[in-house]
C-alpha positions in Angstrom: 17.0 -10.9 -11.1 15.5 -7.8 -9.5 15.7 -7.5 -5.7 13.6 -5.7 -3.2 16.4 -3.2 -2.7 16.7 -2.4 -6.4 12.9 -2.0 -6.9 12.5 0.1 -3.8 15.2 2.4 -5.0 13.6 2.6 -8.5 10.2 3.5 -7.1 11.7 6.1 -4.7 13.7 7.8 -7.5 10.6 7.7 -9.9 8.8 9.8 -7.3 11.8 12.1 -6.8 12.0 11.2 -3.1 15.2 11.1 -1.1 16.0 8.3 1.3 15.2 10.7 4.2 11.8 11.4 2.6 11.0 7.7 2.5 12.2 7.2 6.0 9.9 10.1 7.2 6.9 8.7 5.3 7.2 5.3 7.0 8.5 6.5 10.3 11.9 4.7 9.9 15.5 5.8 10.0 17.4 6.9 6.9 20.0 4.2 7.6 17.3 1.5 7.4 16.2 2.7 4.0 19.9 2.6 2.9 20.2 -0.9 4.1 17.0 -1.9 2.3 18.3 -0.5 -1.0 21.6 -2.3 -0.6 19.7 -5.6 0.1 21.4 -5.8 3.5 18.1 -6.0 5.2 14.4 -6.5 4.4 11.6 -4.8 6.4 8.8 -6.7 8.1 5.7 -7.8 6.2 3.6 -4.9 7.4 6.1 -2.3 6.2 6.5 -4.0 2.8 2.7 -3.9 2.4 2.6 -0.2 3.3 5.4 0.6 0.8 3.6 -1.4 -1.9 0.4 0.6 -1.3 2.2 3.9 -1.2 4.1 3.2 -4.5 1.0 1.7 -6.2 2.5 -1.7 -6.8 2.0 -5.2 -5.6 4.1 -6.7 -2.8 5.2 -9.5 -5.2 6.6 -6.8 -7.6 8.3 -4.9 -4.9 10.0 -8.1 -3.6 11.2 -8.9 -7.1 9.0 -12.0 -7.4 7.0 -10.7 -10.4 7.7 -8.3 -13.2 4.1 -6.9 -13.4 3.6 -3.9 -11.2 -0.1 -4.3 -10.6 -2.6 -7.1 -10.3 -5.6 -6.8 -12.6 -7.8 -8.2 -9.9 -6.7 -5.6 -7.4 -8.6 -2.4 -8.2 -6.8 -0.5 -5.3 -3.6 -0.8 -7.3 -5.3 0.1 -10.6 -6.9 3.4 -9.6 -4.0 5.4 -10.9 -3.7 3.2 -14.0 -5.4 3.8 -17.3 -6.4 0.1 -17.4 -8.7 0.7 -14.5 -10.8 3.1 -16.6 -11.3 0.3 -19.2 -12.8 -2.0 -16.5 -15.7 0.2 -15.6 -18.5 1.8 -17.6 -18.0 5.4 -18.7 -21.0 6.6 -16.8 -19.6 5.2 -13.5 -16.6 7.6 -13.7 -17.0 11.2 -12.4 -14.9 14.0 -13.8 -13.3 16.0 -11.0 -11.4 19.3 -11.5 -7.9 19.8 -10.3 -7.3 23.2 -8.8 -4.0 25.0 -8.2 -4.4 28.5 -6.8 -7.9 29.1 -5.5 -8.5 32.8 -6.0 -10.8 34.8 -3.8 -13.6 36.8 -5.4 -14.4 34.3 -8.2 -16.2 30.9 -8.1 -14.0 28.1 -6.9 -14.5 26.1 -10.1 -14.0 28.9 -12.5 -11.7 28.1 -15.4 -8.9 30.4 -13.9 -8.5 27.9 -11.0 -8.7 24.6 -13.0 -5.4 23.2 -14.2 -6.5 19.6 -15.1 -9.1 16.9 -14.5 -9.1 13.5 -12.8 -11.7 10.7 -13.1 -13.0 9.0 -9.9 -15.3 6.0 -9.6 -18.7 7.2 -8.4 -18.7 4.6 -5.5 -15.9 6.6 -3.9 -18.0 9.7 -3.7 -21.0 10.7 -1.6 -24.0 11.8 -3.7 -24.8 15.5 -3.4 -21.3 16.5 -2.2 -18.9 18.6 -4.2 -15.3 17.4 -4.8 -12.1 18.7 -6.3 -8.4 17.8 -6.4 -5.8 20.1 -5.0 -2.4 20.1 -6.6 0.2 19.9 -3.9 3.3 22.2 -3.9 6.1 21.7 -1.5 7.0 19.0 1.1 5.1 20.4 4.2 2.9 17.2 4.4 5.5 14.6 3.4 5.2 12.7 6.7 1.5 12.2 6.0 2.4 10.5 2.7 1.6 13.6 0.6 4.7 14.6 -1.4 5.3 17.5 -3.7 3.4 17.1 -7.0 0.8 14.8 -5.6 -2.9 15.5 -6.0 -5.3 15.2 -3.0 -9.0 14.6 -3.4 -11.0 17.1 -1.3 -14.6 17.1 -0.3 -15.8 20.7 -0.3 -16.9 21.9 3.2 -16.3 25.0 5.3 -16.1 23.4 8.8 -13.9 21.1 10.8 -15.3 17.8 12.0 -12.5 16.9 14.4 -9.3 18.6 15.4 -6.2 17.3 13.7 -7.9 16.4 10.4 -6.1 17.2 7.2 -8.0 20.1 5.5 -7.7 22.3 2.5 -7.4 25.9 3.7 -7.3 29.2 1.9 -4.9 31.7 3.4 -3.7 35.1 2.3 -6.9 35.5 0.3 -6.1 33.1 -2.6 -3.3 30.6 -1.5 -4.7 27.1 -1.1 -2.7 24.9 1.3 -3.1 21.5 2.9 -2.6 21.2 6.7 -3.8 19.5 9.9 -6.2 22.0 11.5 -6.8 22.5 15.2 -9.4 24.8 16.7 -8.7 27.2 19.5 -11.0 29.6 21.2 -8.9 32.5 19.8 -8.4 31.1 16.3 -7.0 28.3 14.1 -3.7 26.5 14.1 -2.4 25.0 10.9 0.1 22.2 11.4 2.5 20.7 8.8 3.6 17.1 8.7 7.3 18.1 8.3 9.5 19.1 11.2 11.1 21.8 9.0 7.9 23.9 9.3 6.4 25.2 12.4 2.7 25.7 13.2 0.8 28.7 11.8 -1.7 30.5 14.0 -4.5 32.7 12.7 -6.7 34.7 15.1 -10.5 34.5 14.9 -10.5 37.9 13.2 -8.7 36.4 10.2 -11.4 33.8 9.9 -14.2 36.5 10.2 -12.6 38.6 7.5 -12.1 35.7 5.1 -8.3 36.0 5.2 -8.2 32.4 6.2 -10.9 29.8 5.7 -11.6 26.0 5.5 -12.5 25.0 2.0 -12.6 21.2 2.3 -11.5 17.9 3.9 -8.8 15.6 2.4 -10.2 12.2 1.3 -7.3 10.5 -0.5 -4.0 11.2 -2.2 -3.0 10.4 -5.8 0.7 10.2 -6.6 1.6 10.4 -10.3 4.4 8.2 -11.6 
């Protein structure tokens, strides 16, 4: 019989995460994750639910009570599953481009920038707004639940609504990055969600010249199995 510890380890490895990565994501100690995987301890109900949501499985599956990873009645868990697409009409799905590098000097949605497409239910989008997915490279936002290789849905906008929001930012002219953004009178501060990386400050002159600029607000993260 599969146990919580065994399934937690399987899900962690499938996403190429270390025990420390998982500990950082859920604000726990690495030793706690080790005990969980050895079935020496089980986390509280709230943590189990958060883990199930993060890995895209049901709590019953994660606890070893069921062999089915998702519940067909739970659309939240099916959004990353091909079966979800079969449950809705084709005209209810919106094709969203996935961007890697966002090059300056050419339209954002030019073919040179598009590496793939994702489909999103129209109810998740605001009519009249533009959206794209950003392919994440690196672990700078791991503590926000955004690991390397994930894709983040971005609503295109060139302004910050509130300090500390996770935004897609273009720096160095064509490098797209995801960071928490804070406004200062003298410029912008980009903050990672990983203690390995310090904040980056860009003076107002960099914003004025287009060296750095806001390109959108993070809406949700998609993690591929």
